[in-house]
N, C-alpha and C positions, 0 to 999 in steps of 0.2 A: 441895287444894281447901279453902277456908275454908267455914264453915257459912253464910256470907252469900252465897256464890256458888251459882248454879244448876248442877246436874250437867250435864256434856256427854257426848256419845257416847263420847269418849275415856276418861272416868272409868268407864264402865259396860261397854264392848264386851268381847267375848270374844276373847282372843288366846292362843296363836297361832292364826291362821286355818287352818281345815281345808279342804283342797282335794281335788279328784278329777279325773281325766282324763275327757274326754267319751267315750273308748273303753272305760272301765270298765263292767262290767255293773251293772244296777240292783240286783242282789243284793249286789254288792260295796259299792255306795253305802249300802244298808240296813245291812249289817254294820258298816261304818265309823261310821255315825251311832249305831248301838247301842253299839258299843265306846267311843265318845267321849261318849256320853250327850248328843247334840246332835240337832237336827232339820233341819239344812240344811248343805250343803256348797257352796262356790264351785267352779264348773267352770272349769278352766283353758282358756278360749277367748276369742276376740275375735269379736264383741262379748261383753261380760260376760254370764255365765250363772250360774244357781244350780239345784241339785236339792234338793228338800225331801222330808220324810217324806210330805207330801200327794201329791207326784208319784209316789212309790213306791206309796202306798196306792191311788191311781187306777189305776196299771198293774196291780196285783194284782186290783183289783175288776173290771177289764176283761178278766181272764183271760189277761193277757200272761205269757209265760215270762220271769220276771225274771232267770233264769240266762243267758239269751241276749240279752235286750233291753239296749241300751246307754243310758248316761246321756244321750247326745246325743239319743236318741229321746224322752226325757221331760222334759228340762230346760227351764226357763224362761229365755228369752233377753232381751236388752236390759233387764236388771233395773235398778230404781231403786237408787241408792246414797246413802249418807250421808257427810257430811264429819265428821271427828273433833271439830270445834268446834261442831257443832250442839247446841242445848239439847234435853233430853229431851222437852219439850213439843212441839218442832218435829218430832221423830222420831215421836212419838205421832200427831201430825196427819198426817204423811206416810203412816204405816201405815194409818190410818183412811181417808184419801182414796183410796189405791191398793188397799185391801183386801188388804194383805200382812202377813206375820208375821216376815219377816227382811229385813234390809238389810245388804249388805256395806258395810263402812266403807272409804272410798277417800281417800287423800291422795297423789296421783300414782299410787300402786299400792295394792293391797289391804293393809290393815293390821289388819283385824278384822271381827267380825260383831256386829250388835245384833239382838236378837229382841224380840218383843212381851212375852215373859216378863221380859226385862231391864227393859223400859220400865215394865211394871206394877209390878215390885218396887221401882223407884226413884221412882215417882210416888205410891205408896200410903203 
């Protein structure tokens, strides 16, 4: 990427993509996020889904047993996605419009993840 080009999602996204099964426990999801130092995982389902640290925190705050509760019980379905060639300004606008912090990056299949932290770091 030359300095005159705007950065795109592909330039900034996190890879490899971290995924989790919908049958995994919420505790397993939390452990994987902590081990990888990330705050969201793509859930391997159709339609597309994601589980985030916010979903885990909500389950804990509601007194759920995260050792028994499954990812499918707390995940967000029908998630918005971003294409690898979107400009960072477009992604920032999407996140603001939809009130979200993570966007799986899809080019026919999942190829990465972009977070609000990634966007902020590259637009500041």
